[in-house]
LOMARSE-363110 format. One line per 5 residues: number of its first residue (from 1); their letters; for each residue x, y, z negated of N, C-alpha, C. Coordinates in nm, 2 decimals. Example, Ala and Ser with C-alpha at 12.3 -4.5 7.8 and 13.67 -1.06 7.14 Angstrom:
BEGIN
1> as> 1.32,-0.57,-0.78,1.23,-0.45,-0.78,1.32,-0.33,-0.78; 1.28,-0.22,-0.71,1.37,-0.11,-0.71,1.29,0.00,-0.79 $
This chain:
BEGIN
1> xxxxx> 2.41,0.29,1.73,2.32,0.23,1.79,2.18,0.21,1.78; 2.06,0.29,1.85,1.98,0.28,1.84,1.87,0.15,1.81; 1.78,0.20,1.77,1.70,0.01,1.71,1.59,0.11,1.78; 1.47,-0.01,1.85,1.33,0.02,1.83,1.28,-0.04,1.71; 1.17,0.04,1.65,1.11,-0.02,1.49,1.04,-0.15,1.51 $
6> xxxxx> 1.04,-0.20,1.45,0.91,-0.34,1.44,0.76,-0.29,1.51; 0.76,-0.37,1.59,0.61,-0.42,1.60,0.53,-0.50,1.62; 0.38,-0.49,1.62,0.38,-0.61,1.70,0.34,-0.61,1.84; 0.33,-0.74,1.90,0.27,-0.76,2.06,0.26,-0.88,2.10; 0.10,-0.85,2.22,0.10,-0.99,2.26,0.21,-1.03,2.39 $
11> xxxxx> 0.20,-1.16,2.37,0.32,-1.17,2.45,0.20,-1.24,2.57; 0.30,-1.31,2.73,0.25,-1.33,2.81,0.19,-1.43,2.79; 0.14,-1.54,2.62,0.02,-1.61,2.65,-0.11,-1.57,2.53; -0.06,-1.46,2.55,-0.17,-1.35,2.49,-0.17,-1.39,2.34; -0.06,-1.41,2.28,0.00,-1.49,2.13,0.01,-1.26,2.08 $
16> xxxxx> 0.00,-1.25,1.97,0.06,-1.11,1.91,0.21,-1.21,1.83; 0.28,-1.09,1.83,0.43,-1.16,1.81,0.46,-1.01,1.67; 0.51,-1.08,1.61,0.61,-0.92,1.53,0.76,-0.95,1.56; 0.77,-0.86,1.62,0.95,-0.83,1.73,1.00,-0.72,1.60; 1.14,-0.79,1.65,1.19,-0.72,1.56,1.31,-0.66,1.68 $
21> xxxxx> 1.34,-0.50,1.65,1.45,-0.46,1.79,1.44,-0.56,1.92; 1.29,-0.59,1.95,1.23,-0.61,2.06,1.26,-0.83,2.05; 1.29,-0.84,1.99,1.29,-0.98,1.91,1.20,-1.08,1.88; 1.12,-1.21,1.90,1.01,-1.27,1.83,1.07,-1.23,1.67; 0.99,-1.23,1.59,1.07,-1.28,1.42,0.92,-1.32,1.33 $
26> xxxxx> 0.95,-1.42,1.32,0.88,-1.51,1.23,0.95,-1.50,1.04; 0.81,-1.42,1.04,0.85,-1.40,0.84,0.83,-1.51,0.78; 0.92,-1.54,0.68,0.95,-1.63,0.62,0.95,-1.59,0.49; 0.78,-1.55,0.44,0.80,-1.43,0.33,0.76,-1.54,0.21; 0.85,-1.45,0.09,0.73,-1.46,-0.04,0.75,-1.36,-0.10 $
31> xxxxx> 0.58,-1.34,-0.20,0.55,-1.23,-0.26,0.55,-1.23,-0.41; 0.61,-1.15,-0.46,0.63,-1.11,-0.67,0.52,-1.08,-0.67; 0.54,-1.12,-0.77,0.46,-1.04,-0.87,0.41,-0.89,-0.87; 0.32,-0.88,-0.94,0.31,-0.68,-0.94,0.41,-0.62,-1.02; 0.47,-0.65,-1.09,0.56,-0.55,-1.16,0.74,-0.62,-1.17 $
36> xxxxx> 0.73,-0.71,-1.08,0.82,-0.79,-1.09,0.98,-0.72,-1.03; 0.97,-0.57,-0.97,1.02,-0.55,-0.87,1.01,-0.36,-0.94; 1.00,-0.37,-1.07,0.96,-0.22,-1.13,1.12,-0.19,-1.20; 1.22,-0.25,-1.18,1.39,-0.25,-1.21,1.47,-0.35,-1.15; 1.54,-0.25,-1.14,1.68,-0.30,-1.06,1.70,-0.45,-1.16 $
41> xxxxx> 1.73,-0.42,-1.28,1.76,-0.53,-1.38,1.72,-0.63,-1.38; 1.55,-0.61,-1.35,1.43,-0.75,-1.35,1.48,-0.81,-1.21; 1.50,-0.77,-1.12,1.51,-0.86,-0.99,1.65,-0.90,-0.97; 1.77,-0.83,-1.06,1.91,-0.84,-1.07,1.90,-1.10,-1.05; 1.85,-1.15,-1.08,1.83,-1.25,-1.10,1.78,-1.38,-1.04 $
46> xxxxx> 1.67,-1.27,-0.95,1.59,-1.33,-0.87,1.64,-1.35,-0.71; 1.70,-1.25,-0.65,1.74,-1.23,-0.56,1.79,-1.36,-0.47; 1.88,-1.44,-0.54,1.96,-1.56,-0.54,1.82,-1.66,-0.51; 1.76,-1.69,-0.59,1.71,-1.81,-0.62,1.55,-1.76,-0.51; 1.52,-1.59,-0.41,1.46,-1.60,-0.32,1.52,-1.65,-0.17 $
51> xxxxx> 1.71,-1.64,-0.19,1.76,-1.70,-0.07,1.73,-1.83,-0.07; 1.72,-1.94,-0.22,1.72,-2.09,-0.26,1.60,-2.11,-0.17; 1.51,-2.07,-0.17,1.42,-2.10,-0.06,1.38,-2.11,0.09; 1.50,-2.06,0.10,1.48,-2.04,0.25,1.42,-1.90,0.34; 1.41,-1.82,0.17,1.34,-1.69,0.24,1.39,-1.65,0.40 $
56> xxxxx> 1.34,-1.54,0.44,1.41,-1.42,0.55,1.34,-1.31,0.49; 1.25,-1.34,0.44,1.14,-1.17,0.38,1.13,-1.22,0.25; 1.09,-1.05,0.19,1.03,-1.06,0.08,0.91,-0.96,0.05; 0.83,-1.00,0.03,0.67,-0.83,-0.08,0.73,-0.86,-0.22; 0.70,-0.71,-0.19,0.74,-0.64,-0.32,0.67,-0.50,-0.31 $
61> xxxxx> 0.67,-0.46,-0.45,0.59,-0.37,-0.49,0.65,-0.23,-0.51; 0.65,-0.07,-0.45,0.71,0.02,-0.48,0.60,0.10,-0.52; 0.60,0.13,-0.63,0.47,0.23,-0.72,0.48,0.40,-0.71; 0.35,0.48,-0.72,0.36,0.59,-0.72,0.44,0.64,-0.85; 0.40,0.59,-0.99,0.47,0.61,-1.08,0.62,0.64,-1.06 $
66> xxxxx> 0.66,0.53,-1.05,0.82,0.51,-1.05,0.85,0.61,-0.94; 0.77,0.66,-0.84,0.86,0.73,-0.72,0.87,0.87,-0.75; 0.74,0.93,-0.80,0.70,1.06,-0.81,0.66,1.10,-0.99; 0.78,1.04,-1.08,0.74,1.04,-1.26,0.68,1.18,-1.30; 0.74,1.28,-1.22,0.69,1.39,-1.24,0.67,1.51,-1.16 $
71> xxxxx> 0.50,1.53,-1.07,0.47,1.65,-1.03,0.61,1.70,-0.88; 0.64,1.65,-0.77,0.66,1.70,-0.68,0.85,1.65,-0.72; 0.83,1.55,-0.82,1.03,1.57,-0.85,1.04,1.36,-0.78; 1.11,1.36,-0.66,1.12,1.17,-0.70,1.24,1.18,-0.68; 1.17,1.02,-0.70,1.36,0.95,-0.73,1.32,0.80,-0.67 $
76> xxxxx> 1.44,0.82,-0.63,1.46,0.68,-0.51,1.51,0.53,-0.54; 1.58,0.64,-0.69,1.65,0.52,-0.67,1.61,0.38,-0.68; 1.47,0.32,-0.76,1.50,0.16,-0.71,1.48,0.16,-0.56; 1.40,0.26,-0.51,1.39,0.20,-0.34,1.56,0.18,-0.28; 1.63,0.24,-0.32,1.79,0.21,-0.28,1.79,0.13,-0.26 $
81> xxxxx> 1.80,0.09,-0.42,1.87,-0.05,-0.52,1.83,-0.18,-0.46; 1.67,-0.15,-0.40,1.60,-0.30,-0.32,1.63,-0.32,-0.21; 1.66,-0.21,-0.14,1.76,-0.21,-0.02,1.86,-0.23,-0.01; 1.96,-0.17,-0.10,2.08,-0.22,-0.14,2.14,-0.39,-0.16; 2.04,-0.44,-0.22,2.05,-0.56,-0.28,1.95,-0.69,-0.15 $
86> xxxxx> 1.85,-0.65,-0.08,1.82,-0.71,0.02,1.92,-0.70,0.14; 1.98,-0.66,0.15,2.07,-0.64,0.25,2.23,-0.71,0.24; 2.25,-0.75,0.11,2.32,-0.82,0.03,2.32,-1.00,0.08; 2.21,-0.97,0.03,2.16,-1.15,0.06,2.09,-1.19,0.22; 2.13,-1.12,0.35,2.04,-1.09,0.44,1.89,-1.15,0.44 $
91> xxxxx> 1.80,-1.07,0.37,1.65,-1.05,0.32,1.63,-0.95,0.38; 1.48,-0.94,0.45,1.43,-0.83,0.50,1.30,-0.80,0.36; 1.23,-0.74,0.38,1.15,-0.62,0.26,1.02,-0.59,0.37; 0.90,-0.60,0.26,0.80,-0.58,0.31,0.73,-0.49,0.22; 0.76,-0.32,0.19,0.69,-0.32,0.10,0.56,-0.29,0.04 $
96> xxxxx> 0.50,-0.31,-0.08,0.39,-0.32,-0.10,0.30,-0.18,-0.19; 0.28,-0.03,-0.12,0.24,0.05,-0.20,0.13,0.06,-0.33; 0.15,0.05,-0.45,0.04,0.07,-0.52,0.12,0.24,-0.52; -0.02,0.29,-0.52,-0.04,0.41,-0.55,-0.12,0.43,-0.65; -0.26,0.58,-0.62,-0.40,0.58,-0.66,-0.49,0.43,-0.73 $
101> xxxxx> -0.47,0.32,-0.61,-0.53,0.24,-0.68,-0.46,0.06,-0.60; -0.50,-0.01,-0.71,-0.41,-0.14,-0.71,-0.49,-0.23,-0.71; -0.57,-0.35,-0.67,-0.66,-0.42,-0.71,-0.78,-0.33,-0.78; -0.88,-0.28,-0.71,-1.01,-0.20,-0.78,-0.93,-0.12,-0.90; -0.81,-0.11,-0.94,-0.77,0.00,-1.09,-0.68,0.05,-1.02 $
106> xxxxx> -0.67,0.17,-1.13,-0.56,0.31,-1.11,-0.39,0.28,-1.21; -0.40,0.17,-1.21,-0.28,0.10,-1.33,-0.12,0.17,-1.28; -0.12,0.17,-1.14,0.02,0.27,-1.10,0.03,0.35,-1.08; -0.08,0.47,-1.08,-0.05,0.62,-1.10,0.05,0.62,-1.16; 0.09,0.81,-1.16,0.15,0.86,-1.22,0.08,0.90,-1.36 $
111> xxxxx> 0.15,0.92,-1.47,0.10,0.92,-1.60,0.02,1.10,-1.57; 0.10,1.18,-1.53,0.05,1.29,-1.44,-0.06,1.34,-1.40; -0.06,1.23,-1.32,-0.21,1.23,-1.22,-0.33,1.16,-1.30; -0.29,1.06,-1.41,-0.43,0.98,-1.49,-0.46,1.09,-1.63; -0.38,1.19,-1.62,-0.42,1.27,-1.78,-0.52,1.38,-1.75 $
116> xxxxx> -0.48,1.42,-1.63,-0.58,1.48,-1.56,-0.70,1.48,-1.48; -0.82,1.53,-1.58,-0.89,1.42,-1.55,-0.97,1.55,-1.45; -0.93,1.70,-1.48,-1.08,1.77,-1.43,-1.04,1.81,-1.27; -0.87,1.77,-1.30,-0.86,1.80,-1.14,-0.83,1.70,-1.04; -0.79,1.55,-1.09,-0.88,1.41,-1.09,-0.95,1.36,-1.15 $
121> xxxxx> -1.07,1.37,-1.06,-1.18,1.33,-1.16,-1.19,1.16,-1.17; -1.21,1.08,-1.20,-1.31,0.93,-1.29,-1.42,0.89,-1.14; -1.35,0.74,-1.17,-1.51,0.70,-1.11,-1.61,0.69,-1.20; -1.72,0.68,-1.20,-1.85,0.62,-1.30,-1.91,0.55,-1.28; -1.97,0.49,-1.38,-2.10,0.40,-1.41,-2.18,0.41,-1.40 $
126> xxxxx> -2.30,0.34,-1.38,-2.42,0.36,-1.38,-2.49,0.43,-1.50; -2.46,0.47,-1.63,-2.45,0.51,-1.74,-2.43,0.66,-1.72; -2.35,0.65,-1.62,-2.26,0.81,-1.61,-2.15,0.84,-1.68; -2.11,0.69,-1.74,-1.93,0.72,-1.82,-1.84,0.72,-1.73; -1.72,0.80,-1.80,-1.61,0.77,-1.69,-1.60,0.60,-1.71 $
131> xxxxx> -1.53,0.59,-1.57,-1.46,0.44,-1.57,-1.30,0.52,-1.59; -1.16,0.41,-1.62,-1.07,0.47,-1.64,-1.02,0.43,-1.49; -1.07,0.47,-1.37,-0.99,0.43,-1.22,-1.06,0.55,-1.15; -0.93,0.61,-1.06,-0.96,0.76,-1.02,-1.05,0.77,-0.90; -1.15,0.84,-0.91,-1.24,0.85,-0.77,-1.15,0.93,-0.64 $
136> xxxxx> -1.21,0.79,-0.54,-1.21,0.83,-0.42,-1.24,0.90,-0.29; -1.28,1.01,-0.39,-1.36,1.13,-0.28,-1.26,1.26,-0.33; -1.17,1.24,-0.40,-1.14,1.32,-0.43,-1.02,1.42,-0.31; -1.03,1.52,-0.23,-0.93,1.58,-0.15,-0.81,1.60,-0.24; -0.79,1.63,-0.37,-0.62,1.66,-0.41,-0.57,1.58,-0.43 $
141> xxxxx> -0.69,1.45,-0.48,-0.59,1.30,-0.50,-0.54,1.28,-0.35; -0.62,1.28,-0.30,-0.56,1.25,-0.15,-0.46,1.27,-0.08; -0.48,1.44,-0.16,-0.33,1.52,-0.05,-0.21,1.52,-0.14; -0.21,1.54,-0.25,-0.10,1.45,-0.31,-0.02,1.31,-0.32; -0.07,1.24,-0.30,-0.10,1.09,-0.26,-0.03,1.09,-0.14 $
146> xxxxx> -0.08,1.17,-0.07,-0.07,1.16,0.12,0.11,1.21,0.06; 0.09,1.28,0.06,0.28,1.37,0.04,0.40,1.29,-0.04; 0.36,1.25,-0.11,0.44,1.13,-0.20,0.46,0.99,-0.10; 0.36,0.95,-0.07,0.41,0.83,0.05,0.46,0.88,0.17; 0.41,0.97,0.23,0.48,1.12,0.30,0.67,1.10,0.26 $
151> xxxxx> 0.69,1.11,0.20,0.83,1.13,0.11,0.90,0.98,0.12; 0.84,0.90,0.07,0.92,0.77,0.05,0.96,0.71,0.21; 0.78,0.71,0.29,0.81,0.69,0.44,0.95,0.74,0.52; 0.95,0.90,0.50,1.09,0.94,0.56,1.21,0.96,0.47; 1.19,0.86,0.29,1.33,0.83,0.36,1.35,0.70,0.35 $
156> xxxxx> 1.28,0.63,0.40,1.30,0.48,0.42,1.38,0.51,0.60; 1.33,0.65,0.63,1.37,0.66,0.78,1.50,0.69,0.78; 1.53,0.73,0.71,1.65,0.83,0.68,1.76,0.71,0.65; 1.69,0.62,0.57,1.85,0.55,0.53,1.81,0.42,0.61; 1.70,0.36,0.64,1.72,0.22,0.73,1.69,0.27,0.89 $
161> xxxxx> 1.71,0.31,0.92,1.66,0.34,1.05,1.75,0.22,1.19; 1.90,0.22,1.07,1.98,0.18,1.15,1.96,0.03,1.11; 1.96,-0.01,1.01,1.96,-0.15,0.99,1.87,-0.24,0.95; 1.71,-0.16,0.94,1.57,-0.19,0.95,1.54,-0.29,0.85; 1.57,-0.31,0.80,1.55,-0.34,0.65,1.44,-0.37,0.62 $
166> xxxxx> 1.37,-0.25,0.62,1.22,-0.28,0.58,1.14,-0.28,0.69; 1.07,-0.38,0.74,0.97,-0.42,0.81,0.80,-0.33,0.87; 0.80,-0.31,0.71,0.66,-0.29,0.73,0.63,-0.21,0.54; 0.56,-0.12,0.62,0.54,-0.09,0.47,0.31,-0.12,0.40; 0.28,-0.18,0.38,0.17,-0.15,0.30,0.09,-0.04,0.24 $
171> xxxxx> 0.03,0.04,0.32,-0.03,0.20,0.26,-0.07,0.15,0.14; -0.19,0.09,0.09,-0.25,0.08,-0.02,-0.27,-0.05,-0.07; -0.33,-0.11,-0.19,-0.37,-0.24,-0.18,-0.47,-0.25,-0.26; -0.62,-0.29,-0.20,-0.68,-0.33,-0.27,-0.79,-0.21,-0.34; -0.83,-0.11,-0.25,-0.90,-0.02,-0.31,-1.04,-0.01,-0.37 $
176> xxxxx> -1.06,0.01,-0.43,-1.25,-0.06,-0.50,-1.23,-0.05,-0.64; -1.33,-0.11,-0.75,-1.35,-0.05,-0.82,-1.41,-0.22,-0.87; -1.34,-0.24,-1.00,-1.39,-0.36,-1.08,-1.49,-0.35,-1.14; -1.62,-0.43,-1.17,-1.76,-0.44,-1.27,-1.83,-0.36,-1.25; -1.85,-0.35,-1.12,-1.99,-0.25,-1.01,-1.94,-0.28,-0.85 $
181> xxxxx> -2.04,-0.23,-0.83,-2.08,-0.27,-0.66,-1.99,-0.15,-0.61; -1.98,0.05,-0.68,-1.94,0.09,-0.61,-1.97,0.21,-0.73; -1.90,0.26,-0.72,-1.85,0.41,-0.73,-1.99,0.50,-0.78; -2.05,0.58,-0.85,-2.18,0.61,-0.93,-2.12,0.78,-0.95; -1.98,0.81,-0.94,-2.00,0.94,-0.96,-2.04,1.05,-0.85 $
186> xxxxx> -2.06,1.19,-0.94,-2.16,1.30,-0.83,-2.14,1.25,-0.66; -2.02,1.28,-0.67,-1.97,1.31,-0.52,-1.95,1.15,-0.46; -1.93,1.06,-0.48,-1.97,0.91,-0.46,-2.19,0.93,-0.41; -2.22,0.96,-0.53,-2.32,0.94,-0.52,-2.43,0.99,-0.40; -2.34,1.15,-0.37,-2.42,1.23,-0.28,-2.36,1.22,-0.16 $
191> xxxxx> -2.27,1.09,-0.16,-2.22,1.06,-0.03,-2.30,0.92,0.06; -2.34,0.87,-0.10,-2.41,0.80,-0.08,-2.53,0.78,0.02; -2.61,0.85,-0.03,-2.76,0.90,-0.07,-2.73,0.99,0.13; -2.63,1.00,0.21,-2.63,1.04,0.29,-2.67,0.96,0.45; -2.71,0.97,0.58,-2.80,0.84,0.65,-2.61,0.85,0.67 $
196> xxxxx> -2.63,0.76,0.74,-2.50,0.66,0.82,-2.48,0.69,0.91; -2.36,0.72,0.93,-2.33,0.80,1.09,-2.33,0.75,1.19; -2.36,0.80,1.30,-2.42,0.74,1.44,-2.32,0.64,1.47; -2.19,0.70,1.50,-2.16,0.65,1.57,-2.11,0.48,1.48; -2.07,0.47,1.36,-2.09,0.34,1.32,-2.24,0.24,1.34 $
201> xxxxx> -2.30,0.29,1.34,-2.47,0.26,1.41,-2.38,0.19,1.53; -2.36,0.25,1.58,-2.36,0.22,1.74,-2.28,0.06,1.76; -2.18,0.11,1.69,-2.07,0.04,1.68,-2.09,-0.10,1.61; -2.20,-0.15,1.53,-2.23,-0.26,1.47,-2.29,-0.31,1.55; -2.43,-0.21,1.64,-2.49,-0.32,1.74,-2.44,-0.33,1.82 $
206> xxxxx> -2.34,-0.31,1.88,-2.23,-0.27,2.02,-2.15,-0.43,1.98; -2.15,-0.49,1.81,-2.08,-0.58,1.82,-2.12,-0.68,1.64; -2.24,-0.67,1.71,-2.31,-0.77,1.59,-2.26,-0.89,1.59; -2.20,-0.97,1.75,-2.20,-1.11,1.66,-2.04,-1.13,1.62; -1.96,-1.00,1.63,-1.86,-1.02,1.57,-1.75,-0.98,1.43 $
211> xxxxx> -1.93,-0.98,1.34,-1.89,-0.83,1.23,-1.97,-0.99,1.15; -1.89,-0.99,1.03,-1.90,-1.12,0.96,-2.11,-1.11,0.92; -2.15,-1.22,0.88,-2.31,-1.22,0.85,-2.33,-1.15,0.73; -2.24,-1.12,0.65,-2.26,-1.03,0.51,-2.28,-0.94,0.48; -2.25,-0.86,0.65,-2.20,-0.71,0.66,-2.33,-0.72,0.73 $
216> xx> -2.35,-0.75,0.78,-2.51,-0.79,0.88,-2.57,-0.75,0.83; -2.66,-0.81,0.73,-2.73,-0.85,0.70,-2.72,-0.69,0.58 $
């Protein structure tokens, strides 16, 4: 039996709703700590507690370092296990993808990415020193992480299209930098000094009253 994908829709009263198989779904969700779902063993005692809290949805992380421990070699054991256990307790899941960045750091990127500073450059501070964070203007990094994320989504589609245990996936988590206002790497500096795109200026002018004051200023 085919099911419609979970989606956001506006009802007849102008209210946005999350629909699961075209029926309103009220998400009573709990979010786990960053690495709580890093192993199935660490999750084993948590499922019943989550159920006892009368939750129907759990937000937990899936990390790039776990999914692709070696370049081009994908391991879905944890993803499969989390989905299987969630079904056992009649819980839905929202996966938080921790890829190249998580809360302004790169702590969940694979080791093979972090050790290759030539292929995957680092952000830099005002003194030109490398920071332990991946530079976010690197096409090689974007391409290879996009491939890993595609593999994750395709795998979820293959094993979960029928039951739809996974409601949604957050693409990245708080891309940014700690300890400075922005990246000072060569590529970042080059882009920063360019003119602001005309399309963005037109949008800001048109939507000035809808934009937060600190952005306008």
